[in-house]
GUZAKOL-711607 format. One record per atom (N, C-alpha, C): x, y, z; residue in one letter. Coordinates in steps of 0.05 Angstrom, whole numbers, plus 5000, padded with zeros to 4 digits. Atoms other than C-alpha are relative to their C-alpha. Layout:
<nodes>
XYZA
...
</nodes>
This chain:
<nodes>
499749725008T
206414663090T
498850185021T
501049804983D
205715263135D
498450194983D
501749845018W
199715583100W
500050295006W
499949714993N
200316233139N
502450134987N
497649895013D
207416343113D
499650004970D
500550025029Y
205316113043Y
498250234991Y
501849785007A
199616623044A
501450275001A
498649744998A
204317183065A
501750044975A
498249975023Q
208817033005Q
498650014974Q
501350035026H
203916862950H
497250124999H
502749895001G
197317172970G
497949795007G
502150184990R
190716882995R
498949834978R
501250155022E
188016672927E
501849774991E
498150215008A
194316292908A
500149785022A
500050194978T
194215962977T
497649814998T
502550155002R
187015742968R
500249804977R
499850185023A
188515442899A
501949775006A
498150214993A
194515062926A
498849805019A
501250184981L
190614792984L
497949824987L
502050165014M
184914562939M
501349784983M
498650205017A
189814222892A
501149785017A
499050204982G
193013862951G
497849815010G
502250164991L
186313622976L
499149814979L
500950175022D
184213362908D
502049774995D
498050215005A
190812992898A
500049795022A
500050194978A
190512682967A
497549824999A
502550165001A
183312462956A
500249794978A
499850205021Q
185012112890Q
501949785007Q
498150214991Q
190711742923Q
498849825021Q
501250164978A
186511512982A
498149794989A
501850215009P
183010842970P
497250055009P
502849944994A
175510902968A
499049835023A
501150174979E
174410313015E
500850095028E
499249904974E
178010683071E
498350235010E
501649774992A
173011253071A
497849915020A
502250074982P
168011253129P
497350004986P
502650025014P
161011053108P
498350255005P
501849774997S
155811593096S
497749925019S
502350064982P
150011653146P
497849844987P
502150175012A
144711123134A
497450154999A
502649865001P
138111403109P
497849855014P
502350134987A
131611273145A
498449844981A
501450145021A
128111083081A
501750034975A
498149985023P
133210923025P
498650114975P
501049895025L
132011342964L
500949824977L
499350165023P
132211012895P
502850094990P
497449935010P
139210982864P
499850204978P
500049805022L
141111542817L
500249854974L
499950145027P
139911332744P
502750054987P
497549985015L
146111202702L
499650134973L
500649885025S
142811452639S
497150084998S
502849935003K
136411762615K
498249764994K
501650245007R
134111092586R
499649835025R
500250164975D
135510742652D
498050145019D
501949864982G
131711282690G
497249964991G
502750045010K
125611222645K
499049725006K
500850284995A
125610462653A
499249975029A
500650034971R
125710522729R
497450145006R
502549864995A
120111032727A
497649844991A
502250175010K
115810532688K
499849745016K
500250244984G
117209982739G
501649774989G
498350215011T
122109592695T
502950075005T
497249954995D
129609522701D
501649884977D
498350095023T
134709462645T
501949785009T
498150204990G
139109032690G
502850084997G
497249925004K
145209422670K
501450095025K
498749904976A
146409752737A
500949785018A
499350224982A
146509082773A
502749884994A
497550125008D
152508862733D
502350195006D
497949814996K
156409492750K
501149975029K
498950014973P
161209492809P
499150255016P
500849784983D
159709942869D
501450264994D
498549765005Q
165210412849Q
498950164976Q
501249865023L
161110592787L
497250095006L
502649904992T
154910802826T
500350295009T
499849724991P
153911552833P
499450025030P
500250004971R
154811712907R
501650235012R
498449814984F
157412192960F
501849835018F
498150134982E
163511982999E
501150205020E
498949834979L
165612283065L
502749895008L
497350094995R
173112223070R
501450185020R
498549854980E
178512473116E
500450294993E
499349735008F
179913083075F
497550164991F
502449845008G
172713273057G
497849824990G
502350135013L
166113093025L
500450014970L
499650015029Y
166612862953Y
497649884986Y
502050125017W
161712722898W
501449834979W
498850195018C
163612102859C
498049944978C
501850035022G
160012162793G
500949794980G
499350195021V
160011702732V
499450134973V
500549915027D
160311812657D
498949764984D
501350215014V
155611392615V
500050064970V
500049975029K
156911312541K
499149734988K
501150255010G
152310782511G
500049805022G
499950214980E
153810142548E
502450025018E
497649974985K
160310392576K
499750205023K
500349834976V
160310682647V
502850035012V
497449954988T
166611012674T
499750205023T
500149824977A
168011362739A
501350264994A
498849745003K
169312102739K
501850055024K
498349924976P
174712412783P
498250115022P
501649904977P
171912542853P
500050315000P
500349714999L
169213252859L
499950095029L
500049904973F
171013622923F
497650195004F
502449844994V
164613902953V
500550205022V
499549824977C
166714183020C
501749855020C
498750134977S
170514033084S
498249795012S
501750224989P
168113413122P
497650115014P
502649914990L
160813523138L
498249765004L
501750234992V
156513013175V
497250095006V
502849944994I
148913033175I
499249825024I
500650154976E
147112833246E
497149925003E
502850064996A
139512873245A
498350204984A
502049825012V
133313183213V
498750155024V
501049844978T
130813753257T
497350114993T
502549855003R
124014073268R
499450125028R
500649864975D
121114523321D
497849855016D
502050134982A
116114353377A
497349964986A
502650025014R
110214463330R
500249834975R
499850175024G
112914003276G
500650154975G
499349845024G
115114563229G
502950085001G
497349905001S
121414933211S
502149784998S
498250225004F
125014313185F
502850094992F
497349935007G
132414303175G
501849755004G
498050214997R
138813893180R
502050085022R
498049964979L
143213833242L
502649894990L
497550095011V
150313803216V
502350065019V
497749954984S
157113763249S
502550004983S
497549975014F
164113933227F
502150125018F
497949864985A
170814183252A
500750264986A
499449745012D
172214923241D
503050024995D
497249965008A
178815223219A
501949985024A
498450034975D
181215203292D
500049725011D
500250274990G
179614473299G
497949955021G
502150024980V
173714603345V
497649874986V
502350145010Q
167814133334Q
497650185003Q
502349835000K
161614523315K
497549844992K
502650125008T
154314323310T
498150234995T
501949795007C
149014753276C
497849894984C
502450075015V
142314723242V
500050164974V
500449875026I
141514873168I
497149984993I
502849995006A
134515103153A
499449884973A
500750125025A
131014703099A
499350204979A
500749805020R
128715343066R
502450094984R
497649925014S
135915503049S
500849814977S
499450195020L
136214873007L
498450054974L
501649955024G
130915142960G
500950234983G
499049785016S
135015732936S
501349904975S
498950095026S
136915672863S
503050024999S
497149965001R
144015932873R
501349895025R
498850114976G
145115662943G
501650205016G
498449804986D
148016322969D
499449995030D
500750014971E
144116273035E
501249765013E
498950244988L
146415563047L
503050035004L
497149974998R
153715703033R
500850215021R
499549794980G
153516343074G
499649905029G
500650104973A
150415983134A
502349815009A
497950194993L
155815433133L
502750155005L
497549854997L
161615913123L
500050175025L
500249834976E
159116373178E
500449855025E
499850164976R
158815813227R
502749865003R
497350094997G
165915603212G
500949774982G
499150215019L
166015073156L
502450114984L
497649885012P
173115173129P
499850064970P
499849975029I
172315063055I
497549894986I
502150105018I
166714993003I
501150014972I
498850025026G
168714762934G
499150224981G
500549805020D
169215252876D
498249894978D
501550085024G
164615232816G
497249935006G
502850054995P
157215152807P
499449705005P
500650284997E
157514392804E
500549915029E
499550074972A
160714322873A
497950125018A
502049884984Q
155714802902Q
497349874996Q
502550155005R
149914432869R
500049735014R
499850264987Q
152413772897Q
499750035031Q
500349954971L
152714082967L
497150015007L
502949994995T
145314232963T
498849734998T
501150265004R
143813542936R
500849815024R
499250164977Y
147813222993Y
498250045024Y
501749944977L
143713573046L
497149934994L
502850075006M
137213423009M
499649695000M
500550285005R
138312682993R
501049825023R
498950174978E
142512413051E
498450055025E
501849964978V
136912363102V
500549795022V
499450204979P
139112033168P
497549925014P
502350104984A
134411633212A
499650165025A
500349854975A
135812063273A
498350254997A
501649765000R
131012623291R
500850175024R
499349814978A
132113243334A
498050225001A
501849774996R
127813803362R
501750255005R
498749754995T
130314513357T
498250165019T
501449854980V
128314933417V
501350285002V
499149724999T
129015683428T
500750095028T
499349924973R
130215683503R
501149765016R
499050204982T
133815303557T
497849895018T
501950094980G
130314913611G
498649744993G
501550255002W
125214363616W
498549984973W
501650075024H
122414053552H
499149715005H
500850264991G
118313473577G
501649925024G
498450094978A
122713053622A
503050064996A
497249935006A
129113323590A
500550295007A
499249734994F
132913933612F
502350084981F
498249935022V
136514293556V
501750245008V
498049794997L
142814713564L
501550024973L
498649985026P
147114973506P
502049774996P
497950205004S
152514453519S
499049724999S
501050274999Q
148313843533Q
497149995009Q
502750054992T
141513553548T
500049785022T
500150184978F
139913203614F
497349875001F
502650134996G
134512693629G
499149854976G
501250175020N
129912273587N
498750174978N
501049855023A
128812593519A
498149844983A
501850165015G
124212043496G
501349894974G
498750115023G
129411763448G
500550214979G
499749795020E
129912433413E
502050205010E
497949814993R
135512933412R
498850294999R
500849714999Y
134413673431Y
502450174993Y
497949815009H
138414233400H
499150285005H
500649724995L
138414943426L
500650164975L
499749855024A
137415423368A
502750154999A
497349895003D
144115683341D
500250295010D
499949724993E
142416413350E
499850045030E
500249994971V
140816273424V
502649905012V
497750134988A
146715813438A
502550174996A
497649855006E
151816283406E
500350245019E
499849784981T
150116843455T
499649915029T
500650114973S
149116383515S
502250085020S
498249944978S
152216563582S
500649765017S
499550244984Y
152515853607Y
502849894993Y
497350075005E
160015753611E
501249855023E
498650154979R
164915323650R
502950085001R
497149944997C
171815453678C
500849875027C
498950114975G
176215133731G
498749725005G
501150264992T
173514533770T
497850045020T
502249984980F
167414393811F
501049985028F
499050044973N
171414163871N
501250265011N
498949744991D
175114833873D
497850205005D
502249814996W
168515213866W
498749945028W
501350074974R
165514833925R
501850075024R
498249954978A
171714903968A
500750295004A
499149724998L
173415633953L
497850204998L
502249815003V
166715943938V
497649925017V
502550084987S
160715553964S
500449955030S
499750084972A
163415254029A
500650245018A
499649764982P
166215924057P
497550175004P
502549854996C
159316224047C
498249885020C
501750144981G
156415724095G
499850135027G
500149864975E
157716194153E
498450274998E
501249735005H
153816784122H
497249964988H
502850065007R
146216774118R
499250124973R
500949885025R
145217264060R
501449874976R
498650145022A
150616924018A
498849734995A
501450265004I
147316244030I
497450044985I
502649955013F
140616534010F
500450064970F
499549935028A
143516833946A
500849764983A
499150245015L
147016183925L
497749804998L
502450175002S
140615793941S
498250094978S
501649895022C
137016253893C
501149904973C
498850095024G
141916033840G
499149714992G
500950275005F
139415313847F
497049974997F
502950034998A
132015463852A
498550004974A
501449975025G
130215613780G
498949744988G
501050255012P
129714883755P
497649875016P
502250124985L
124714723811L
497350134995L
502549855004L
119515233789L
498049834985L
501950165016S
116514773736S
499249755014S
500650254987L
116914143778L
498050035024L
501649964975I
113714423842I
497650174994I
502349825007G
108914903807G
500350285011G
499649734990G
112115533833G
499750214978G
500349795020E
110716193798E
502650164997E
497749835005S
115916633766S
499950245019S
499849774983G
118317213807G
502850015011G
497349994990G
124317393848G
500450165025G
499249854976F
128017763902F
501850234992F
498549765006H
130918453902H
501750075025H
498249934978L
137018563947L
500450305001L
499849714997V
136719273972V
502150085020V
498049914981G
142519624004G
501750234988G
498449785009G
147220204001G
502549914985G
497550065014S
153720243963S
501949845018S
498050174986S
158919713983S
498749835022S
501350184980S
153719314023S
500349714993S
499550285008G
155518683984G
497849884982G
502150115016K
149318623941K
501049904972K
498950095026T
153218573875T
501749755004T
498550254993T
157818053908T
498149765001T
502050224998A
151617633924A
499049924972A
501050065027L
149317693851L
502149844985L
497950145014R
156017463825R
500449715011R
499850274989L
156416873873L
497849824990L
502250165010A
149516643852A
500349944970A
499650055029G
151316723778G
502149804995G
497950205004S
157516283787S
498949725000S
501250275001V
152715693795V
499749914971V
500650065028W
151315733720W
502150104980W
498249895019G
156716143688G
502050195013G
498049824990S
162016673695S
498750225017S
501149794983P
160717163752P
500450284988P
499549755013E
163317713706E
498150064977E
501649965024S
158617603648S
497249875001S
502650145000Y
152717163670Y
497750205005Y
502149824993W
148717733701W
499650214978W
500849795019R
145218283661R
499450255015R
500649744988Q
143719013673Q
497050054997Q
502849915002W
136819293689W
499750214978W
500149795020R
138519843639R
499549874973R
500850135025S
134619553581S
497150084995S
502849965007T
128019623545T
498449765009T
501750234992D
122119183563D
500249784979D
499750215020N
122918833496N
502649855004N
497550134995G
130218703512G
499949815024G
500250174977L
128418423580L
498449744994L
501450245009E
123517943546E
502049794990E
498050195012A
129217633506A
501949905021A
498250094978I
133717613568I
498649795017I
501550194983A
128317263609A
499849734986A
500250255014E
127416733555E
502749864999E
497350125001E
134916623551E
500649855026E
499450124975F
135116443625F
497649845011F
502350164992N
128816023626N
500849765018N
499750224981D
128415523684D
502750015014D
497549984985T
135015773713T
499950265016T
499849764985L
137316413747L
500250244982L
499849755015L
135917103718L
501150215020L
498649814982A
140817593751A
500150274987A
500149725010L
139618343741L
501250185020L
498549834982D
144218863771D
499150294997D
500349724998E
142819583792E
497350104987E
502749925010I
135319723785I
499850304997I
500149715003G
136820463792G
500550104972G
499549935027Q
138920463719Q
497649944982Q
502450075016A
132120213695A
498350254996A
501849795005D
127020673665D
497749985021D
502050024979P
122420833725P
497250004989P
502749995012R
116520933678R
499049724993R
500850275009I
116520193658I
500649795021I
499050214982I
119419853719I
497749845012I
502350154989G
112619683747G
498949804981G
500950185020E
110319373682E
501949774996E
498050215004V
116818993675V
499949805023V
500150184977A
116218703745A
497749804996A
502350175006Y
109318433727Y
500649814977Y
499450165024M
111718183659M
501949775007M
498150204994L
117717803687L
498749785018L
501350194982A
113417483742A
497849844986A
502150145014N
107717303695N
501049814980N
498750195017G
112516953649G
499150014971G
500849985028R
109717203583R
500550284990R
499549755013G
111617753535G
497750124986G
502149875015K
107718203490K
499049834977K
501050135024Q
103217953435Q
500750194976Q
499149855023R
106118183368R
498949884975R
501150095026A
103718143296A
502349944981A
498250065022R
107417853237R
499850224978R
500149815022K
109218293178K
497949934980K
501950095020E
104917863133E
497249965012E
502550044987G
099217853183G
500049775019G
500050214981G
097217403239G
501750075025G
498649954975A
100217343308A
502649845002A
497550144995R
107317163326R
499749835026R
500050164975A
108816643379A
500950185023A
499449834977I
109016973448I
502449885015I
497850094984K
115516923486K
499049925028K
500850094974S
114716543551S
502449895015S
497850084983W
119216353609W
499149945028W
500250034971R
119816123681R
502750065011R
497449924990V
125316463719V
499850065030V
499649904972L
127716583790L
501850244997L
498549755004L
129917303789L
501450085026L
498549894978L
135417573834L
501050274990L
499549725009S
136018333829S
501450155023S
498649834980T
140118873864T
499450294994T
500349715003G
139519613875G
500250155026G
499849834976E
140520183924E
497250085009E
502749934993V
133020323923V
498149774991V
502050205007G
126819883918G
498350104977G
501849935022T
121619873863T
498150225007T
501949804992A
116720293903A
501250285000A
498649744999A
121720853915A
500650104972A
499349925028L
123820853842L
497550094985L
502449935014M
116720873817M
498850265011M
501149764988N
114421403866N
501650254991N
498449775009A
120221853845A
499350094972A
500849945027A
117621813774A
497050064998A
502849945000G
110421953795G
498249764992G
501550245007Q
108221233782Q
498749885025Q
501550124978K
103120873826K
501049725005K
499250274993T
105620263863T
497649845010T
502250184991R
101219663878R
501249785017R
499050224983A
101619093927A
501249774983A
499050215017G
102918623868G
503050034994G
497249965004H
109718943858H
501649875022H
498650114977D
111818743928D
499949705000D
500250295001V
109418033917V
501749884978V
498650115023R
112717933850R
503150055002R
497249944996L
119418263867L
500450075029L
499949984971V
120618153941V
502650145008V
497749844991E
125218663973E
501249895026E
498650114977V
130318354020V
502550185006V
497649854994P
135618774056P
502549844995P
497550145005A
142518584030A
501749995025A
498549994975D
145518774097D
498949805020D
500950204981A
145218194145A
499750115028A
500449884974G
145218674204G
502149945021G
497950074981R
151718444236R
502450204998R
497849815003G
156019034216G
502049944979G
498250085022F
159318684157F
498649994973F
501550005025G
154318824102G
498749734994G
501150265008L
152618184065L
500749775019L
499050224984F
156617764114F
499350025029F
500650014972D
155417554185D
502450055017D
497549964985S
162717614205S
502150084980S
497749925017A
169517814179A
501449764987A
498850245013G
170817114154G
502449895014G
497750114985G
175416904210G
502350195005G
497849814997D
179617534208D
498850245016D
501349804983E
176617934266E
501950225008E
498149804990G
183018324279G
499950264985G
500149765016R
181918814223R
497350145003R
502649854998A
176519344218A
497949854984A
502150165012G
169819054200G
499650054971G
500549935028E
168819424135E
502349904982E
497750085016T
175819284110T
500149694998T
499950295000S
175518544130S
497849894982S
502250095016A
168718454098A
500650044970A
499349945028R
171218774034R
502149794990R
498050205007A
177318304034A
498749734995A
501450265003L
172717704043L
498450004973L
501549985025S
168317943985S
501849974976S
498150025023L
174318033939L
501149724997L
499050285001H
176917343958H
498049814987H
502050175011L
170317003942L
499550054970L
500549935028V
169217373876V
502449914983V
497650085015E
176417233855E
500049694996E
500150305002A
175516483869A
497849924980A
502250065019A
168916483831A
500650074972A
499449915028S
171916833771S
501749804985S
498550215013V
176316223757V
498949735004V
501450264996N
171615673780N
497050054999N
502949945003Y
164515713755Y
498749824979Y
501650145021G
159015393714G
499749705003G
500250294996H
159414693744H
497649915017H
502150094981A
154414673801A
497249994988A
502650005012G
148314853760G
499449754983G
500450255015P
149014293708P
500049755017P
500150234983L
150713793763L
497449985016L
502650004986F
144514003801F
497849904982F
502150085019V
140213913739V
500349704994V
499650295006E
143413233725E
498849835023E
501150154978R
141612983795R
496950045001R
502849945000L
134813313789L
498549834980L
501350175020T
133112923726T
499949715010T
499950274990Q
135112283761Q
497949965022Q
501950034977A
130612423822A
497550174995A
502249825008R
125212803784R
497449935013R
502650084989D
119212403807D
500050045031D
499949974971E
121512403880E
499850305007E
500149714994V
122613163878V
497250114997V
502749915005I
115713273849I
498249925024I
501750094978R
112612853905R
500550155026R
499449884974E
116113163964E
500350304999E
499549725002G
117413863938G
497850185011G
502249834991R
110514153949R
499649975030R
500350044971E
110113844018E
502050155016E
497849854986V
116814144039V
499450305000V
500649715002V
114714834014V
497650075018V
502349954983Q
108014794049Q
500750005030Q
499150004972T
111414604114T
501550255007T
498549754995F
116115204108F
498050235004F
502049794998V
110115664097V
498649995027V
501550034975R
106415384156R
501750075025R
498249954977D
112515464202D
500750305003D
499049724999V
114416184184V
497850215000V
502049805003C
107816534171C
498450035026C
501749964977P
103916854228P
497249904995P
502750105003V
096916594242V
498350224988V
501749805013G
091816944198G
501450174979G
498549845020A
097117194149A
498450014974A
501449965025D
094317464084D
501249824978D
499150175022G
094817064019G
502550114986G
497549885012Q
100117553993Q
502549905015Q
497850094984V
104617364051V
500549704995V
499750295005L
103316624039L
501449954973L
498750035026R
105316703965R
503050055002R
497249934997V
111817033983V
501549795016V
498750204984A
113316524037A
500449744983A
499750235018S
112315973984S
502650034984S
497549965016R
117916283942R
502449975018R
497750054981F
122516304003F
500349715005F
499950284995G
120715584016G
501249854976G
498850135024L
122515393944L
503050045000L
497149954999V
129315723952V
501349825022V
499050174978C
130215354018C
500349714991C
499950285009Y
128614683986Y
502249964980Y
497850025019A
133414823929A
502749995014A
497550014985G
139014973978G
500449745014G
499850264986E
137414344017E
500749774981E
499350215019L
137513913955L
502950014991L
497249975008A
144114203932A
501949915022A
498450094978T
146914074001T
499949695003T
500350304999L
144113354002L
501749864979L
498550125022W
147413213936W
503050084999W
497149944997G
154213473960G
501050224982G
499149785018L
154414103917L
500850255015L
499549754987T
155114633971T
502049995023T
498350024976G
158914394033G
498650125024G
501549894977W
153414664080W
498649775014W
501850194988D
148614324127D
497150104998D
502849935004F
141014324126F
499150235018F
500949804981E
139914744188E
501050284992E
499049745009T
144315294160T
498450124977T
501649905022V
140415334096V
497350105009V
502649924990R
133715354131R
500150265016R
499749764983S
136115874181S
500450254982S
499549775018A
138616324124A
497450094986A
502549935014C
131916294087C
497950115018C
501949894980V
127716404149V
500850285008V
499149734993D
132017004167D
499450204978D
500649825022A
131217304098A
497050064999A
502949965000F
123617204102F
499250195022F
500749824978Q
123217534170Q
500950284995Q
499149735006A
127318124145A
498150134980A
501949895018W
122418214088W
497450075014W
502549954986L
116318154133L
500250245019L
499649764982T
119218664183T
500050254983T
499949765017K
120619154126K
497250064989K
502749965011R
113519044099R
498350145021R
501549874978G
110619234167G
497549865008G
502550134993T
104618774167T
499849734986T
500550255013A
102518064153A
497350004986A
502649985014G
095918304125G
500350084971G
500049925028A
094018504055A
501150284997A
498949735005M
097519104025M
498150184986M
501849835015E
091819353982E
498550195018E
501449814982P
087619634040P
501950225011P
498249804990A
093719974069A
500850194978A
499349825022A
095520254001A
497750194994A
502349825005M
088520523992M
499850215022M
500149804978R
088520854061R
502350204997R
497749825003A
095421134046A
499450214978A
500649815021Q
092821453982Q
498050215009Q
501949814989V
086921764017V
501350195020V
498649834981R
091422014072R
501850214986R
498349825015A
096222314021A
498350234988A
501749795012F
090422693988F
499350215021F
500749814979I
088223004054I
502550155009I
497549864992E
095423164074E
500850224980E
499249815021E
096523514008E
498050234996E
502149815007H
089823873999H
498250095023H
501849954977G
086823914069G
499550295005G
500349724994G
088124654078G
499250174976G
500449845024A
087324894006A
497449944986A
502350075015R
081424523977R
497649935017R
502250064982F
077024414038F
499350265015F
500949754987Q
073025024062Q
499349945029Q
500650044972D
072825084137D
497350125007D
502749914993I
065625124162I
499549965030I
500250044971T
067025044237T
499250275013T
501149764988T
062525614263T
497249955010T
502850014992G
055925744297G
499349745014G
501050254987A
052125114315A
501349754989A
498650235012D
057224684279D
498149844981D
502050115018V
052424554221V
500949734989V
499450275011G
052023844197G
500849815022G
499350184979D
053923574265D
497749815008D
502450164994Y
046823324274Y
498849904973Y
500850115025S
045122864217S
497549845001S
502550154998R
039022514245R
497950175014R
502249844988K
032222794265K
499849965030K
500350054971D
032622474334D
502250125016D
497949864985D
039022864351D
498850245014D
501149774985P
037523394405P
500450274986P
499549745012G
040623954365G
499250024971G
500750015028Y
037523774299Y
498550254991Y
501649775008A
032324334298A
501750255000A
498349764999A
037424854319A
501950014976A
498150015022S
042224624265S
498750094974S
501449915025L
036924744212L
499850315000L
500249704998V
035925464237V
502750124994V
497349895004D
043425584240D
500949974972D
499150045027A
044425294172A
498850204981A
501249815018A
039625794142A
501250285004A
498849734995M
043626374172M
502650024985M
497549965016P
049126654127P
502450085017P
497849924983H
054226654183H
502749874991H
497650135010V
059226214143V
500750124973V
499249885025S
063026544087S
501149784981S
499050205019E
064226144024E
503050034995E
497149965004G
071126454017G
500849934971G
499050075026R
075426343956R
501749755001R
498750264999V
077325613950V
500349894972V
499550095027M
080525383886M
499649704998M
500450285005K
078224713859K
499149865026K
500950104974R
074224573922R
499349704998R
500550284998A
074023843942A
497949935020A
502050054980G
069223924000G
500350205023G
499949824976Y
068724214071Y
501549865022Y
498650104977R
072524144135R
498750145025R
501149884977K
069624244204K
500749835025K
499650144975Q
070424064277Q
497349975014Q
502550044985D
064723754316D
500450085029D
499849904973R
063223904388R
501949845018R
498050164985S
067923354412S
502850074992S
497349925009G
073723684376G
501049834977G
499250175022R
073923164321R
499850154974R
500049875026T
075723414251T
498949814979T
501250155022L
071423164194L
500650134973L
499749905028Y
073023224120Y
497749894984Y
502350075016L
066723224078L
500850024970L
499050015028V
068823014007V
497749974981V
502050035021F
064423123947F
500249734987F
499950275012P
062422453916P
501649974975P
498650035025E
065222593847E
503050045004E
497249964994V
071822853875V
501249755013V
499150244987F
072322243919F
500449774980F
499950225020K
071121783860K
502350044981K
498149955022R
075522123808R
502950055010R
497449924991E
081322383850E
501049845024E
499150144976V
081622073919V
500449704996V
499850295004C
080421363895C
501249934973C
498950045027E
084121433829E
501749744999E
498550255003G
086620753807G
498949775016G
501250214984F
082420363857F
497049994996F
502950035002E
075320103858E
498850135025E
500949834979I
071320583901I
498749845023I
501250154979T
067320063940T
502149875017T
497850134985T
073719703960T
501450205018T
498849794984V
076720363984V
498250065024V
501949934978C
070520514026C
500149785021C
499850224980K
070919824059K
502650025016K
497449984986A
078319924075A
499950235020A
500149774982L
076720604107L
498049945023L
502050064979T
070620344145T
501149805020T
498850194982D
074619764174D
501650135022D
498449864980K
079020264210K
498550235013K
501649794987G
073320724231G
500650284989G
499349755012I
075721274184I
497650124985I
502249905016L
069521334140L
497449975017L
502549994984H
063121544177H
497749944982H
502450075016T
056721234151T
497550025018T
502549984985Q
049421314170Q
498349754997Q
501450255005E
046820664141E
502049774995E
498150235001A
050019974144A
500849934971A
499550095027D
049619854069D
500750234982D
499349775017R
051520554045R
502350145013R
497649864991F
058020934050F
499750305000F
500449715002I
055321624036I
498250095024I
501649874979S
052722064093S
499250284991S
501049745009R
048722714087R
500450215022R
499349784982H
050623374118H
499050264989H
500849735007I
048124094119I
502450184998I
497749835004T
053124594092T
499050274990T
500849745010P
053025334072P
499250004971P
500650015029Q
052325114000Q
497049964995Q
502850055004S
045124904011S
498649965027S
501550054975S
039724874064S
499149715002S
500650284999K
038524154046K
502549845006K
497750184995K
042823574067K
501149904974K
498750095025L
047823404013L
501749755006L
498550254996P
051422734003P
503050065000P
497149984998F
058722694024F
501249735009F
498450224987Y
064122184041Y
501350145024Y
499049874976A
065622384113A
502349845012A
497550134990L
072722224135L
500850125027L
499049924974D
075122244207D
502950074996D
497349915006G
081322664197G
502049915021G
498250074978D
084322504265D
500949714997D
499350295003R
084021744254R
501649964974R
498650045025L
086321804182L
502950095001L
497349894999L
092422234195L
501749885022L
498550114978D
094421874258D
499849695000D
500150295002S
094021164231S
502649875010S
497750144988S
098820654261S
502149954979S
497950055019P
105620534229P
499649744984P
500450265013A
103619814213A
498050034977A
502049965021D
098020094169D
501250154976D
498749845022R
102920504127R
501649814982R
498350155018L
106520254066L
502950035008L
497249984994P
113920104074P
501250234985P
</nodes>
């Protein structure tokens, strides 16, 4: 019967009744011995009693012996048949036991395993069935739904996930609950809320790789249903049409290697963090993001937008745990939170939240390799919003120019078509790669993980050594720890690309991978401007910005007479004269709004800015520890001191005949600091 045509003529209710009648008739005609056996329980439950008297006897430890004489067909039981799950009950009248007609409970429903979470709670049943389209489905039914008196939550959960039919009437619905309660299989499974490593096993929505310790892992339904891990086309076509052509282009190799690096974070001990491809419009940065995303899923839907709340980004980060987190267009992010989000994503932990009933919720956590794109960097975005940038932002989200510097944006050449204009040819190459990736994707990542689980111990042993060798080779002598941390992440990406190449997933060679990663690191280091620590440079930059902004308005010029304050020690030749000149009212206080100190030139022509201690502490050093700022200024000869262990010097000013404490800054050295000392 064509049930769609039948429904059009007779209505949906009549169609349902006819379908149910057909199923019941077919079930009664089918011999019971042909039905597939029910899943075997781990610990067999006692048989259902045939009568109240029989049940009481068994409860007392005695047996009437009546049940043993009955054939198996007269034992109350569930039967899983071709057309559905049936309850085969019996009717007991005195000594006479007769079989009742089989009761249709629901469409075929198999209990695969008993589930629980990593903490041994949240029990449930892992069930499988074919939906109305014939697609095999697997889902978890929470044990709490079995405790409902009416079973509405249970039926709703099964119907929502695609179970075609559940029997009418309270008895069928009651037996459905009993089936899930009593038929307890021996198999056990763990429900997890994120992809990635769980012990020695790597969990993806479609399958689990590696040694799961004899236990099955199941990704939570609400996570798996929204998963972006998809497959299309073939792996061979992806390698031939997407990966291999990128072997001639350094930035494209680096982006694809980032796609493989996520699963190595846990094994090698790398920290979460990522790379931010910065470039103008049509520079190829979004193409790089899509190519990297094709390692795990569709290049059209795998990546996410920066335009999200910090809470939303927590959920996104957990979704892509131990794989690649791809975020496009940082310019759409809220600049007021971008700094906090960068720290959050790199630290791998979300906010602590409270439960409605009290207590603390479980904190979301993740390990991700982030690949981001944008026309501006995080520092420029935060500065535009008046936010303070820190060196930690540059370490956690490393800015790499998307332009390879060869005149073709992301690419090093026009892809073998040099006859056309560079921009047009590069665009054609980009469109060709993205088009090929849009029909062949999602194969390389799972294959990489499969090989990784097979060589897990070997990768753990050699991975750290390979990364350390990379850091030693590319970092300048005496490089700061921040540079070493960033180099380690580049080394991790390099090792991932080399492994993927070794296992035949890319079509490249080792030297090409290493050259691409070294080039990307050098581009970042050149843009950074120094191999030293960024905090001292950031502190000096903040002090310099304060003087540049307020030097003429908030500092009273006292360069007159004997240049008071130029002699700060009693053994200076002009000390006595300076005291006399200081007592003379030849310097006008003038009208200075919100005065921060004094400005003067000494006899050598050097300009000094004398900053009041409280202003220096509250405004000039805002956001930094004052002692650290003073050390950063002293190292460059900017802060003048009189004693080795003190940063304050004393000077005579028109404000008082006594020497007052100031932070004395050499304006010439401060404002003319070298470019390498400035922030990028």
